[in-house]
mmCIF file of the N, C-alpha and C atoms, coordinates in Angstrom:
data_MODEL
# 
_entry.id   MODEL 
# 
loop_
_atom_site.group_PDB 
_atom_site.id 
_atom_site.type_symbol 
_atom_site.label_atom_id 
_atom_site.label_alt_id 
_atom_site.label_comp_id 
_atom_site.label_asym_id 
_atom_site.label_entity_id 
_atom_site.label_seq_id 
_atom_site.pdbx_PDB_ins_code 
_atom_site.Cartn_x 
_atom_site.Cartn_y 
_atom_site.Cartn_z 
_atom_site.occupancy 
_atom_site.B_iso_or_equiv 
_atom_site.pdbx_formal_charge 
_atom_site.auth_seq_id 
_atom_site.auth_comp_id 
_atom_site.auth_asym_id 
_atom_site.auth_atom_id 
_atom_site.pdbx_PDB_model_num 
ATOM 1   N N  . PRO A 1 1  ? 0.814   -1.238 0.016   1.00 0.00 ? 1  PRO A N  1 
ATOM 2   C CA . PRO A 1 1  ? 0.008   -0.002 0.025   1.00 0.00 ? 1  PRO A CA 1 
ATOM 3   C C  . PRO A 1 1  ? 0.833   1.250  -0.003  1.00 0.00 ? 1  PRO A C  1 
ATOM 4   N N  . PHE A 1 2  ? 2.028   1.216  0.658   1.00 0.00 ? 2  PHE A N  1 
ATOM 5   C CA . PHE A 1 2  ? 2.873   2.479  0.681   1.00 0.00 ? 2  PHE A CA 1 
ATOM 6   C C  . PHE A 1 2  ? 3.352   2.799  -0.671  1.00 0.00 ? 2  PHE A C  1 
ATOM 7   N N  . THR A 1 3  ? 3.507   1.817  -1.546  1.00 0.00 ? 3  THR A N  1 
ATOM 8   C CA . THR A 1 3  ? 4.125   2.177  -2.888  1.00 0.00 ? 3  THR A CA 1 
ATOM 9   C C  . THR A 1 3  ? 3.111   2.063  -4.024  1.00 0.00 ? 3  THR A C  1 
ATOM 10  N N  . ALA A 1 4  ? 1.879   2.052  -3.668  1.00 0.00 ? 4  ALA A N  1 
ATOM 11  C CA . ALA A 1 4  ? 0.875   2.001  -4.644  1.00 0.00 ? 4  ALA A CA 1 
ATOM 12  C C  . ALA A 1 4  ? 0.831   3.087  -5.696  1.00 0.00 ? 4  ALA A C  1 
ATOM 13  N N  . LEU A 1 5  ? 0.937   4.298  -5.215  1.00 0.00 ? 5  LEU A N  1 
ATOM 14  C CA . LEU A 1 5  ? 0.917   5.455  -6.144  1.00 0.00 ? 5  LEU A CA 1 
ATOM 15  C C  . LEU A 1 5  ? 2.189   5.534  -6.929  1.00 0.00 ? 5  LEU A C  1 
ATOM 16  N N  . MET A 1 6  ? 3.394   5.097  -6.393  1.00 0.00 ? 6  MET A N  1 
ATOM 17  C CA . MET A 1 6  ? 4.679   5.083  -7.164  1.00 0.00 ? 6  MET A CA 1 
ATOM 18  C C  . MET A 1 6  ? 4.639   3.949  -8.239  1.00 0.00 ? 6  MET A C  1 
ATOM 19  N N  . THR A 1 7  ? 3.995   2.874  -7.864  1.00 0.00 ? 7  THR A N  1 
ATOM 20  C CA . THR A 1 7  ? 3.774   1.740  -8.838  1.00 0.00 ? 7  THR A CA 1 
ATOM 21  C C  . THR A 1 7  ? 2.886   2.142  -9.971  1.00 0.00 ? 7  THR A C  1 
ATOM 22  N N  . ILE A 1 8  ? 1.899   2.783  -9.718  1.00 0.00 ? 8  ILE A N  1 
ATOM 23  C CA . ILE A 1 8  ? 0.962   3.293  -10.749 1.00 0.00 ? 8  ILE A CA 1 
ATOM 24  C C  . ILE A 1 8  ? 1.666   4.257  -11.706 1.00 0.00 ? 8  ILE A C  1 
ATOM 25  N N  . GLY A 1 9  ? 2.477   5.101  -11.015 1.00 0.00 ? 9  GLY A N  1 
ATOM 26  C CA . GLY A 1 9  ? 3.244   6.149  -11.837 1.00 0.00 ? 9  GLY A CA 1 
ATOM 27  C C  . GLY A 1 9  ? 4.243   5.414  -12.829 1.00 0.00 ? 9  GLY A C  1 
ATOM 28  N N  . MET A 1 10 ? 4.832   4.420  -12.330 1.00 0.00 ? 10 MET A N  1 
ATOM 29  C CA . MET A 1 10 ? 5.828   3.654  -13.100 1.00 0.00 ? 10 MET A CA 1 
ATOM 30  C C  . MET A 1 10 ? 5.089   2.909  -14.293 1.00 0.00 ? 10 MET A C  1 
ATOM 31  N N  . ARG A 1 11 ? 3.951   2.303  -13.867 1.00 0.00 ? 11 ARG A N  1 
ATOM 32  C CA . ARG A 1 11 ? 3.136   1.598  -14.899 1.00 0.00 ? 11 ARG A CA 1 
ATOM 33  C C  . ARG A 1 11 ? 2.656   2.553  -15.949 1.00 0.00 ? 11 ARG A C  1 
ATOM 34  N N  . ASN A 1 12 ? 2.345   3.765  -15.573 1.00 0.00 ? 12 ASN A N  1 
ATOM 35  C CA . ASN A 1 12 ? 1.847   4.744  -16.523 1.00 0.00 ? 12 ASN A CA 1 
ATOM 36  C C  . ASN A 1 12 ? 2.907   5.100  -17.610 1.00 0.00 ? 12 ASN A C  1 
ATOM 37  N N  . LEU A 1 13 ? 4.125   5.012  -17.206 1.00 0.00 ? 13 LEU A N  1 
ATOM 38  C CA . LEU A 1 13 ? 5.090   5.357  -18.161 1.00 0.00 ? 13 LEU A CA 1 
ATOM 39  C C  . LEU A 1 13 ? 5.241   4.278  -19.371 1.00 0.00 ? 13 LEU A C  1 
ATOM 40  N N  . PHE A 1 14 ? 4.834   2.994  -19.017 1.00 0.00 ? 14 PHE A N  1 
ATOM 41  C CA . PHE A 1 14 ? 5.067   1.934  -20.013 1.00 0.00 ? 14 PHE A CA 1 
ATOM 42  C C  . PHE A 1 14 ? 3.725   1.469  -20.678 1.00 0.00 ? 14 PHE A C  1 
ATOM 43  N N  . THR A 1 15 ? 2.614   1.660  -19.961 1.00 0.00 ? 15 THR A N  1 
ATOM 44  C CA . THR A 1 15 ? 1.355   1.263  -20.475 1.00 0.00 ? 15 THR A CA 1 
ATOM 45  C C  . THR A 1 15 ? 0.317   2.217  -20.055 1.00 0.00 ? 15 THR A C  1 
ATOM 46  N N  . ILE A 1 16 ? -0.921  2.080  -20.565 1.00 0.00 ? 16 ILE A N  1 
ATOM 47  C CA . ILE A 1 16 ? -2.091  2.915  -20.357 1.00 0.00 ? 16 ILE A CA 1 
ATOM 48  C C  . ILE A 1 16 ? -2.761  2.310  -19.117 1.00 0.00 ? 16 ILE A C  1 
ATOM 49  N N  . VAL A 1 17 ? -2.753  2.936  -18.084 1.00 0.00 ? 17 VAL A N  1 
ATOM 50  C CA . VAL A 1 17 ? -3.401  2.585  -16.901 1.00 0.00 ? 17 VAL A CA 1 
ATOM 51  C C  . VAL A 1 17 ? -4.938  3.088  -16.724 1.00 0.00 ? 17 VAL A C  1 
ATOM 52  N N  . PRO A 1 18 ? -5.968  2.300  -16.592 1.00 0.00 ? 18 PRO A N  1 
ATOM 53  C CA . PRO A 1 18 ? -7.296  2.633  -16.585 1.00 0.00 ? 18 PRO A CA 1 
ATOM 54  C C  . PRO A 1 18 ? -7.488  3.533  -15.312 1.00 0.00 ? 18 PRO A C  1 
ATOM 55  N N  . THR A 1 19 ? -8.418  4.438  -15.505 1.00 0.00 ? 19 THR A N  1 
ATOM 56  C CA . THR A 1 19 ? -8.707  5.505  -14.432 1.00 0.00 ? 19 THR A CA 1 
ATOM 57  C C  . THR A 1 19 ? -9.175  4.732  -13.092 1.00 0.00 ? 19 THR A C  1 
ATOM 58  N N  . TRP A 1 20 ? -9.952  3.648  -13.162 1.00 0.00 ? 20 TRP A N  1 
ATOM 59  C CA . TRP A 1 20 ? -10.265 2.993  -11.956 1.00 0.00 ? 20 TRP A CA 1 
ATOM 60  C C  . TRP A 1 20 ? -9.183  2.399  -11.142 1.00 0.00 ? 20 TRP A C  1 
ATOM 61  N N  . GLN A 1 21 ? -8.144  2.028  -11.810 1.00 0.00 ? 21 GLN A N  1 
ATOM 62  C CA . GLN A 1 21 ? -6.979  1.476  -11.029 1.00 0.00 ? 21 GLN A CA 1 
ATOM 63  C C  . GLN A 1 21 ? -6.253  2.626  -10.343 1.00 0.00 ? 21 GLN A C  1 
ATOM 64  N N  . ILE A 1 22 ? -6.169  3.872  -10.886 1.00 0.00 ? 22 ILE A N  1 
ATOM 65  C CA . ILE A 1 22 ? -5.582  4.998  -10.352 1.00 0.00 ? 22 ILE A CA 1 
ATOM 66  C C  . ILE A 1 22 ? -6.405  5.367  -9.030  1.00 0.00 ? 22 ILE A C  1 
ATOM 67  N N  . LEU A 1 23 ? -7.799  5.349  -9.157  1.00 0.00 ? 23 LEU A N  1 
ATOM 68  C CA . LEU A 1 23 ? -8.612  5.756  -8.122  1.00 0.00 ? 23 LEU A CA 1 
ATOM 69  C C  . LEU A 1 23 ? -8.470  4.700  -6.979  1.00 0.00 ? 23 LEU A C  1 
ATOM 70  N N  . VAL A 1 24 ? -8.403  3.428  -7.307  1.00 0.00 ? 24 VAL A N  1 
ATOM 71  C CA . VAL A 1 24 ? -8.310  2.278  -6.228  1.00 0.00 ? 24 VAL A CA 1 
ATOM 72  C C  . VAL A 1 24 ? -6.921  2.496  -5.567  1.00 0.00 ? 24 VAL A C  1 
ATOM 73  N N  . SER A 1 25 ? -5.805  2.810  -6.207  1.00 0.00 ? 25 SER A N  1 
ATOM 74  C CA . SER A 1 25 ? -4.534  2.899  -5.592  1.00 0.00 ? 25 SER A CA 1 
ATOM 75  C C  . SER A 1 25 ? -4.521  4.118  -4.667  1.00 0.00 ? 25 SER A C  1 
ATOM 76  N N  . MET A 1 26 ? -5.183  5.253  -5.117  1.00 0.00 ? 26 MET A N  1 
ATOM 77  C CA . MET A 1 26 ? -5.287  6.422  -4.304  1.00 0.00 ? 26 MET A CA 1 
ATOM 78  C C  . MET A 1 26 ? -6.080  6.106  -2.995  1.00 0.00 ? 26 MET A C  1 
ATOM 79  N N  . SER A 1 27 ? -7.260  5.442  -3.193  1.00 0.00 ? 27 SER A N  1 
ATOM 80  C CA . SER A 1 27 ? -8.117  5.170  -2.038  1.00 0.00 ? 27 SER A CA 1 
ATOM 81  C C  . SER A 1 27 ? -7.449  4.205  -1.002  1.00 0.00 ? 27 SER A C  1 
ATOM 82  N N  . ILE A 1 28 ? -6.650  3.241  -1.562  1.00 0.00 ? 28 ILE A N  1 
ATOM 83  C CA . ILE A 1 28 ? -5.911  2.327  -0.750  1.00 0.00 ? 28 ILE A CA 1 
ATOM 84  C C  . ILE A 1 28 ? -4.983  3.133  0.112   1.00 0.00 ? 28 ILE A C  1 
ATOM 85  N N  . GLN A 1 29 ? -4.200  3.964  -0.527  1.00 0.00 ? 29 GLN A N  1 
ATOM 86  C CA . GLN A 1 29 ? -3.210  4.870  0.149   1.00 0.00 ? 29 GLN A CA 1 
ATOM 87  C C  . GLN A 1 29 ? -3.840  5.689  1.242   1.00 0.00 ? 29 GLN A C  1 
ATOM 88  N N  . ILE A 1 30 ? -5.017  6.302  0.943   1.00 0.00 ? 30 ILE A N  1 
ATOM 89  C CA . ILE A 1 30 ? -5.675  7.225  1.967   1.00 0.00 ? 30 ILE A CA 1 
ATOM 90  C C  . ILE A 1 30 ? -6.130  6.392  3.127   1.00 0.00 ? 30 ILE A C  1 
ATOM 91  N N  . PHE A 1 31 ? -6.806  5.209  2.830   1.00 0.00 ? 31 PHE A N  1 
ATOM 92  C CA . PHE A 1 31 ? -7.246  4.418  3.914   1.00 0.00 ? 31 PHE A CA 1 
ATOM 93  C C  . PHE A 1 31 ? -6.171  3.870  4.822   1.00 0.00 ? 31 PHE A C  1 
ATOM 94  N N  . CYS A 1 32 ? -5.065  3.472  4.137   1.00 0.00 ? 32 CYS A N  1 
ATOM 95  C CA . CYS A 1 32 ? -3.919  3.025  5.041   1.00 0.00 ? 32 CYS A CA 1 
ATOM 96  C C  . CYS A 1 32 ? -3.304  4.082  5.835   1.00 0.00 ? 32 CYS A C  1 
ATOM 97  N N  . ALA A 1 33 ? -3.310  5.316  5.384   1.00 0.00 ? 33 ALA A N  1 
ATOM 98  C CA . ALA A 1 33 ? -2.696  6.429  6.133   1.00 0.00 ? 33 ALA A CA 1 
ATOM 99  C C  . ALA A 1 33 ? -3.764  6.772  7.238   1.00 0.00 ? 33 ALA A C  1 
ATOM 100 N N  . ILE A 1 34 ? -4.973  6.771  7.015   1.00 0.00 ? 34 ILE A N  1 
ATOM 101 C CA . ILE A 1 34 ? -5.920  6.962  8.151   1.00 0.00 ? 34 ILE A CA 1 
ATOM 102 C C  . ILE A 1 34 ? -5.787  5.940  9.207   1.00 0.00 ? 34 ILE A C  1 
ATOM 103 N N  . GLY A 1 35 ? -5.715  4.634  8.771   1.00 0.00 ? 35 GLY A N  1 
ATOM 104 C CA . GLY A 1 35 ? -5.508  3.560  9.738   1.00 0.00 ? 35 GLY A CA 1 
ATOM 105 C C  . GLY A 1 35 ? -4.243  3.686  10.484  1.00 0.00 ? 35 GLY A C  1 
ATOM 106 N N  . ALA A 1 36 ? -3.198  4.136  9.836   1.00 0.00 ? 36 ALA A N  1 
ATOM 107 C CA . ALA A 1 36 ? -1.888  4.225  10.548  1.00 0.00 ? 36 ALA A CA 1 
ATOM 108 C C  . ALA A 1 36 ? -1.931  5.355  11.534  1.00 0.00 ? 36 ALA A C  1 
ATOM 109 N N  . PHE A 1 37 ? -2.591  6.511  11.181  1.00 0.00 ? 37 PHE A N  1 
ATOM 110 C CA . PHE A 1 37 ? -2.818  7.560  12.237  1.00 0.00 ? 37 PHE A CA 1 
ATOM 111 C C  . PHE A 1 37 ? -3.555  7.224  13.337  1.00 0.00 ? 37 PHE A C  1 
ATOM 112 N N  . TRP A 1 38 ? -4.678  6.410  13.070  1.00 0.00 ? 38 TRP A N  1 
ATOM 113 C CA . TRP A 1 38 ? -5.645  6.025  14.119  1.00 0.00 ? 38 TRP A CA 1 
ATOM 114 C C  . TRP A 1 38 ? -4.843  5.113  15.148  1.00 0.00 ? 38 TRP A C  1 
ATOM 115 N N  . LEU A 1 39 ? -4.058  4.061  14.575  1.00 0.00 ? 39 LEU A N  1 
ATOM 116 C CA . LEU A 1 39 ? -3.302  3.159  15.423  1.00 0.00 ? 39 LEU A CA 1 
ATOM 117 C C  . LEU A 1 39 ? -2.232  3.910  16.114  1.00 0.00 ? 39 LEU A C  1 
ATOM 118 N N  . ALA A 1 40 ? -1.504  4.773  15.533  1.00 0.00 ? 40 ALA A N  1 
ATOM 119 C CA . ALA A 1 40 ? -0.527  5.617  16.283  1.00 0.00 ? 40 ALA A CA 1 
ATOM 120 C C  . ALA A 1 40 ? -1.257  6.329  17.437  1.00 0.00 ? 40 ALA A C  1 
ATOM 121 N N  . GLY A 1 41 ? -2.240  7.033  17.259  1.00 0.00 ? 41 GLY A N  1 
ATOM 122 C CA . GLY A 1 41 ? -2.975  7.824  18.248  1.00 0.00 ? 41 GLY A CA 1 
ATOM 123 C C  . GLY A 1 41 ? -3.507  6.902  19.386  1.00 0.00 ? 41 GLY A C  1 
ATOM 124 N N  . ARG A 1 42 ? -4.007  5.794  18.973  1.00 0.00 ? 42 ARG A N  1 
ATOM 125 C CA . ARG A 1 42 ? -4.510  4.862  19.977  1.00 0.00 ? 42 ARG A CA 1 
ATOM 126 C C  . ARG A 1 42 ? -3.441  4.374  20.788  1.00 0.00 ? 42 ARG A C  1 
ATOM 127 N N  . SER A 1 43 ? -2.280  3.937  20.230  1.00 0.00 ? 43 SER A N  1 
ATOM 128 C CA . SER A 1 43 ? -1.176  3.417  20.965  1.00 0.00 ? 43 SER A CA 1 
ATOM 129 C C  . SER A 1 43 ? -0.535  4.511  21.901  1.00 0.00 ? 43 SER A C  1 
ATOM 130 N N  . LEU A 1 44 ? -0.545  5.677  21.458  1.00 0.00 ? 44 LEU A N  1 
ATOM 131 C CA . LEU A 1 44 ? -0.050  6.736  22.367  1.00 0.00 ? 44 LEU A CA 1 
ATOM 132 C C  . LEU A 1 44 ? -1.011  6.958  23.559  1.00 0.00 ? 44 LEU A C  1 
ATOM 133 N N  . ARG A 1 45 ? -2.238  7.064  23.318  1.00 0.00 ? 45 ARG A N  1 
ATOM 134 C CA . ARG A 1 45 ? -3.282  7.221  24.393  1.00 0.00 ? 45 ARG A CA 1 
ATOM 135 C C  . ARG A 1 45 ? -3.320  5.998  25.337  1.00 0.00 ? 45 ARG A C  1 
ATOM 136 N N  . VAL A 1 46 ? -3.283  4.833  24.768  1.00 0.00 ? 46 VAL A N  1 
ATOM 137 C CA . VAL A 1 46 ? -3.346  3.653  25.670  1.00 0.00 ? 46 VAL A CA 1 
ATOM 138 C C  . VAL A 1 46 ? -1.904  3.496  26.378  1.00 0.00 ? 46 VAL A C  1 
ATOM 139 N N  . GLY A 1 47 ? -0.928  3.779  25.695  1.00 0.00 ? 47 GLY A N  1 
ATOM 140 C CA . GLY A 1 47 ? 0.458   3.704  26.340  1.00 0.00 ? 47 GLY A CA 1 
ATOM 141 C C  . GLY A 1 47 ? 0.584   4.671  27.416  1.00 0.00 ? 47 GLY A C  1 
ATOM 142 N N  . MET A 1 48 ? 0.033   5.792  27.317  1.00 0.00 ? 48 MET A N  1 
ATOM 143 C CA . MET A 1 48 ? 0.139   6.855  28.388  1.00 0.00 ? 48 MET A CA 1 
ATOM 144 C C  . MET A 1 48 ? -0.723  6.384  29.605  1.00 0.00 ? 48 MET A C  1 
ATOM 145 N N  . LEU A 1 49 ? -1.788  5.764  29.364  1.00 0.00 ? 49 LEU A N  1 
ATOM 146 C CA . LEU A 1 49 ? -2.618  5.218  30.516  1.00 0.00 ? 49 LEU A CA 1 
ATOM 147 C C  . LEU A 1 49 ? -2.109  4.116  31.195  1.00 0.00 ? 49 LEU A C  1 
ATOM 148 N N  . ARG A 1 50 ? -1.327  3.273  30.446  1.00 0.00 ? 50 ARG A N  1 
ATOM 149 C CA . ARG A 1 50 ? -0.806  1.998  31.026  1.00 0.00 ? 50 ARG A CA 1 
ATOM 150 C C  . ARG A 1 50 ? 0.602   2.162  31.333  1.00 0.00 ? 50 ARG A C  1 
ATOM 151 N N  . TYR A 1 51 ? 1.019   3.224  31.928  1.00 0.00 ? 51 TYR A N  1 
ATOM 152 C CA . TYR A 1 51 ? 2.351   3.550  32.225  1.00 0.00 ? 51 TYR A CA 1 
ATOM 153 C C  . TYR A 1 51 ? 3.079   2.432  33.044  1.00 0.00 ? 51 TYR A C  1 
ATOM 154 N N  . GLY A 1 52 ? 4.119   1.851  32.598  1.00 0.00 ? 52 GLY A N  1 
ATOM 155 C CA . GLY A 1 52 ? 4.882   0.829  33.276  1.00 0.00 ? 52 GLY A CA 1 
ATOM 156 C C  . GLY A 1 52 ? 4.462   -0.596 32.830  1.00 0.00 ? 52 GLY A C  1 
ATOM 157 N N  . ASN A 1 53 ? 3.322   -0.739 32.135  1.00 0.00 ? 53 ASN A N  1 
ATOM 158 C CA . ASN A 1 53 ? 2.893   -2.079 31.657  1.00 0.00 ? 53 ASN A CA 1 
ATOM 159 C C  . ASN A 1 53 ? 3.200   -2.225 30.185  1.00 0.00 ? 53 ASN A C  1 
ATOM 160 N N  . ARG A 1 54 ? 3.282   -3.521 29.800  1.00 0.00 ? 54 ARG A N  1 
ATOM 161 C CA . ARG A 1 54 ? 3.482   -3.746 28.392  1.00 0.00 ? 54 ARG A CA 1 
ATOM 162 C C  . ARG A 1 54 ? 2.235   -3.474 27.566  1.00 0.00 ? 54 ARG A C  1 
ATOM 163 N N  . LEU A 1 55 ? 2.423   -2.943 26.421  1.00 0.00 ? 55 LEU A N  1 
ATOM 164 C CA . LEU A 1 55 ? 1.325   -2.646 25.472  1.00 0.00 ? 55 LEU A CA 1 
ATOM 165 C C  . LEU A 1 55 ? 1.085   -3.843 24.550  1.00 0.00 ? 55 LEU A C  1 
ATOM 166 N N  . THR A 1 56 ? -0.124  -4.350 24.441  1.00 0.00 ? 56 THR A N  1 
ATOM 167 C CA . THR A 1 56 ? -0.472  -5.507 23.687  1.00 0.00 ? 56 THR A CA 1 
ATOM 168 C C  . THR A 1 56 ? -1.366  -5.136 22.648  1.00 0.00 ? 56 THR A C  1 
ATOM 169 N N  . TRP A 1 57 ? -1.569  -5.906 21.520  1.00 0.00 ? 57 TRP A N  1 
ATOM 170 C CA . TRP A 1 57 ? -2.482  -5.603 20.463  1.00 0.00 ? 57 TRP A CA 1 
ATOM 171 C C  . TRP A 1 57 ? -3.929  -5.782 20.949  1.00 0.00 ? 57 TRP A C  1 
ATOM 172 N N  . ARG A 1 58 ? -4.150  -6.640 21.898  1.00 0.00 ? 58 ARG A N  1 
ATOM 173 C CA . ARG A 1 58 ? -5.425  -6.768 22.356  1.00 0.00 ? 58 ARG A CA 1 
ATOM 174 C C  . ARG A 1 58 ? -5.971  -5.493 23.051  1.00 0.00 ? 58 ARG A C  1 
ATOM 175 N N  . SER A 1 59 ? -4.969  -4.912 23.894  1.00 0.00 ? 59 SER A N  1 
ATOM 176 C CA . SER A 1 59 ? -5.306  -3.615 24.634  1.00 0.00 ? 59 SER A CA 1 
ATOM 177 C C  . SER A 1 59 ? -5.490  -2.427 23.549  1.00 0.00 ? 59 SER A C  1 
ATOM 178 N N  . LEU A 1 60 ? -4.800  -2.500 22.548  1.00 0.00 ? 60 LEU A N  1 
ATOM 179 C CA . LEU A 1 60 ? -5.005  -1.484 21.522  1.00 0.00 ? 60 LEU A CA 1 
ATOM 180 C C  . LEU A 1 60 ? -6.243  -1.456 20.771  1.00 0.00 ? 60 LEU A C  1 
ATOM 181 N N  . LEU A 1 61 ? -6.717  -2.771 20.488  1.00 0.00 ? 61 LEU A N  1 
ATOM 182 C CA . LEU A 1 61 ? -7.911  -2.969 19.747  1.00 0.00 ? 61 LEU A CA 1 
ATOM 183 C C  . LEU A 1 61 ? -9.120  -3.056 20.458  1.00 0.00 ? 61 LEU A C  1 
ATOM 184 N N  . ARG A 1 62 ? -9.119  -3.043 21.847  1.00 0.00 ? 62 ARG A N  1 
ATOM 185 C CA . ARG A 1 62 ? -10.174 -3.143 22.742  1.00 0.00 ? 62 ARG A CA 1 
ATOM 186 C C  . ARG A 1 62 ? -11.040 -1.708 22.687  1.00 0.00 ? 62 ARG A C  1 
ATOM 187 N N  . VAL A 1 63 ? -12.319 -1.890 22.568  1.00 0.00 ? 63 VAL A N  1 
ATOM 188 C CA . VAL A 1 63 ? -13.189 -0.763 22.515  1.00 0.00 ? 63 VAL A CA 1 
ATOM 189 C C  . VAL A 1 63 ? -13.513 -0.307 23.916  1.00 0.00 ? 63 VAL A C  1 
ATOM 190 N N  . GLN A 1 64 ? -13.376 1.013  24.146  1.00 0.00 ? 64 GLN A N  1 
ATOM 191 C CA . GLN A 1 64 ? -13.573 1.554  25.437  1.00 0.00 ? 64 GLN A CA 1 
ATOM 192 C C  . GLN A 1 64 ? -15.013 2.101  25.564  1.00 0.00 ? 64 GLN A C  1 
ATOM 193 N N  . ASN A 1 65 ? -15.642 1.860  26.737  1.00 0.00 ? 65 ASN A N  1 
ATOM 194 C CA . ASN A 1 65 ? -17.024 2.291  26.943  1.00 0.00 ? 65 ASN A CA 1 
ATOM 195 C C  . ASN A 1 65 ? -17.047 3.668  27.430  1.00 0.00 ? 65 ASN A C  1 
# 
């Protein structure tokens, strides 16, 4: 996902890339960036609350009430 836009650019030099493939690669890039920001913010927030304890995937993905 991180190289989707670069790969489409390289493919565009050698062949004709359909518009839907460009849109799909851009949307994958945007959704992965949003997910990475969410996970980073969540790990920072949970990590500050659990000072001194190990941070686990389960505690990151747990929904708070």
